C-alpha positions, 0 to 999 in steps of 0.5 A, a space after each residue: 743392382 745399382 753401382 755406386 761411383 766415386 766422385 772424381 777428385 779435384 786437383 788444384 795446383 798453386 804456383 808462386 814465382 817470378 818475384 821471390 821464393 817460387 813454390 808449388 802446392 797441390 791441393 786435392 778436394 781441399 786437402 793439402 797433399 804436397 808443397 815445396 819451394 823450387 830452391 830446394 830442388 834447383 839449389 839456387 837460394 830464393 829461386 824465383 823461376 817458374 817452379 818446375 822441380 817443385 811442381 814435378 814433386 807435387 805431381 808425383 806425390 799426388 800420383 797424377 800427371 799434368 793432364 789430371 790437373 783441373 785448375 792452376 792458380 797463380 798467387 799474384 796478378 802480374 798485370 796489376 803489379 805492372 800497372 803499379 810499376 808504371 804509375 809509380 815511375 810516371 809519378 817520380 819521372 824523370 827519376 828512375 828512367 834506368 830502373 824503368 827501362 830494366 823493369 820494362 825488359 823483364 816485364 815485356 820479356 816474360 812477366 806479362 805472359 805469365 799465363 802463357 808461360 805456365 800453360 807451356 811449362 805445364 802443357 796445360 790447356 785449361 784456364 790459369 786463374 789468378 789471386 791477388 797477392 795479399 788475398 793469397 797470403 790471407 787465404 794461406 793464413 785463414 783456410 788452414 787455421 784452426 778457427 771457424 772465423 778469424 781476423 787476418 792481418 797480412 803485412 809484407 813488402 808489397 804485392 800488386 798495390 797492397 802492403 798491409 791488409 785486414 781481412 775477415 774469414 768466416 767458414 769458407 769466405 774471406 773478405 778484405 776490409 781495409 788496405 794500406 798501399 804502396 809506397 807506404 810499407 812496413 816490410 819495405 821499411 824494415 828492408 830499408 834498414 836491413 840494407 842500410 845495416 849491410 845485410 841482403 834484402 829478402 834474406 838478411 832481415 833475419 840477421 837484423 832481427 837477431 842483432 837487435 838485442 845487442 843494441 839500444 833503441 836510441 833511434 826509435 824517436 828519430 824513426 817516428 819523427 822523420 821516417 814513418 807516421 803511425 796512427 793509433 789504428 796502426 795505419 802508417 805513412 812513410 816520408 818518401 824523401 828518405 827512400 829510393 826504392 819506388 824507382 831504384 834498386 837502392 832502398 834509401 836516399 842520401 838524406 836517410 844516410 845523413 839522418 843516421 850519421 853516415 853511409 850504410 855499412 859495407 856488406 861483410 865489414 865489421 858490425 858497429 854499435 850503430 848497426 846494433 842500435 838501428 836494428 833494435 830501434 827498427 824492431 821496436 817500431 815494427 812491434 809498435 805498428 803490428 800491435 796497433 794494427 792488431 788492436 784495430 783488427 780486434 776492435 773492428 772485427 770483434 773476433 777473438 782469433 787472429 791469423 797472420 801472414 806475409 813476410 813481416 809475419 816471420 818476425 817472430 820477436 814481433 809475434 811473441 810481443 803481440 801474443 804477450 799483449 793478449 789482444 786476441 785469445 788465439 793467434 795462428 801464423 802461417 809457417 810459410 808466411 812469405 811468398 812461397 805460402 802464397 802458392 798454398 793460399 791461392 790453391 786453397 782459395 780455388 777450392 773454398 772461394 772460387 768453387 764455394 766448397 765447404 771448409 771443415 776446421 781441423 784440430 790443431 790446423 791443416 798444415 800437417 806440421 808443414 811436413 809437405 815436401 819429399 821423403 826417402 826410404 831407408 832402401 833409397 838411402 842405403 842404395 845411395 850410400 852403398 853406391 858410394 861405398 859409405 860406411 853406416 850402421 842400421 839401428 832399430 829406433 830405440 837403439 838409434 835414439 839412445 845412441 844419438 841422445 848420448 852423442 849429443 850429450 857428449 857434445 857432438 853435432 848431429 845432422 838429423 834427416 827424417 821423413 818429409 821435408 818442411 815447407 817454409 823457411 824453418 827447420 822443424 825436425 826433418 832437415 835439421 842440425 842438432 846440438 846440446 843447448 846446455 853446451 856453452 860453446 855450442 852456439 859459437 861452434 855451430 855458427 863458425 864451423 858448421 853454418 860458416 856464418 856470423 858469430 852473433 846469430 842465435 839458435 832456436 830451441 826444440 822442446 817437448 810440447 808438454 814441457 814448454 812451460 818448464 823452460 820458457 814463459 810460453 803458455 801455448 804451442 809454437 810448432 812452427 818456430 814463429 814465436 820468441 818467448 823469454 827463457 823461464 826465470 828459474 832456468 836463468 843463471 843467477 849471476 847474469 840476470 842483469 847485464 845492463 853494465 854490458 853493451 853490444 857484442 860484449 853480451 855474446 859470451 855470457 852464460 845466461 841460462 841452463 841452455 845458453 846455446 839457445 838463449 839470446 842476449 835478452 834472455 829470449 829464444 825462438 821456440 819450437 814445440 815438438 808434438 808427438 802427433 805431428 813428428 813422432 820421430 823427433 819427439 821420440 829423440 827428445 823424450 830419450 834425451 830427457 829420460 837419459 840426461 834430464 833436459 827436453 830441449 835441443 838446439 835446432 838449426 836448418 840443415 845447410 850452410 850459409 848461402 845454401 838452401 836447406 838440403 832436400 835429398 840424402 846426397 845433399 845431406 851427406 855432402 853438407 855433412 862432409 863439408 862441415 865439422 858435423 860429427 854424425 849424420 842420421 838419415 832415417 834409421 842409418 847412422 854415419 860417423 864422420 871418423 869412419 868416412 872415406 876422404 871426401 873430394 870437393 872444390 876448396 872453393 865450394 862455397 862460392 857457388 852460393 851467393 853469401 847472404 
């Protein structure tokens, strides 16, 4: 009698680290098993250290030990990046001597030994593979996408040398066909304006994007005339006389400040109309470049499909404008488009490209809704709460959704903690704070009393996927909250269709639509479509809210406060709940009311443990 043996599984660990937003991803036989950012475990925002905790989680989720890892792959080639740093400083010498000395100590102190560091922290004796940075981004976009073939655009600050690249993906192959190289970078140009407007580089770009609609595009011509030369094919060059970033921690030069009438805004100081106008102008230049790059990609590749990754792909306003131009029939954006997603792309690249394994396109995509992080059972949560003598109610699903829907309708703010944690920067309904989008004061309450952040910042709507066209001018799904679209005309307030007489922050408190808490001052919204197939719990809550209160939209923001990574564990969720003015907390099937909680002891200066940004 013959005996059939199952083929051994191939476990591939992808890692991104050392520069920004480290993460780990475990891929088994081409399937994404788990992925998470290190910051969610270390509680250190944008943690760039080797992802020890994230790796431990991925191994536990895959139910394997370190000895069962077959391949480890890093999302970057450190030697090539170091080559760029050395050659750049040589080209600018004698400028940047202090910067080069500081960089040298970091590189010789560890970054050049990335392979040895990985082998040591994993106790891994096998070969460590390395993908190029933009290659890892492109693989993260194409391989999980729902397309058999596609053009792939990667746009970010800088990898090793590349800052923008165009690739072509077919089946399991992916080839780069054109690159723009450092120091000419759309991502770094955007970050230069982020810094100049007083926000923190690598995290404040979201703020500048949110500030843009308050301004006017009065500096567009100045930017295009002095700072960046853009060709019809989307290729571009920066005028480096205005920038210091190649050899300094400063992004811009004195000449940049003179061009815009004075020095950069001091962080945390009052915003002026200049910052609003600069933000709007740089946003429009970004959209111009992205649009031209996309048209060139369509003409060059002939593909009807486009995949996007890299930090600039998180600019959901530019994404919405690109989709609205109908250059491509289909556009898919990697939900972890930044450096964290490089770990995922590198791991998938080992399976499909290095091992030449076939690729099967999945309906929707292969990201599983990007719900790839840890989850906690009701039993685990109850054990924690009981240990702390925390009062709660355990409710059946129907009763829980009904209670929460009614609480939201009454104006309550509810923490919503369910299932597996999201991978990437967006809250997608599992580590989320919810509010009624129809409430005119909800945006202000969320910003100032829950998130402790600037009052101008907009919030995103979560909407039932089947109802998206009833609320927004968007005729496709947006499950990863990466597309900005206009609020549907029939949902806008008739009295405020024209706000041309208002300028700057005066636009903030105008009630612009039936869902004012998620309608930005330009009548736009960063839309998340909620699908029953990928998040049945959140979809069910929205459905009940619609049934009982006639609205299938809720305000959805990440479960954290300013300067803190989104929560990962029930304990972190409870702490955030108690430190803020949230009214209720739901963890699994357990409901907690703030009014019933015992006194919560914490340091009055607790926010100082997080670097505000």
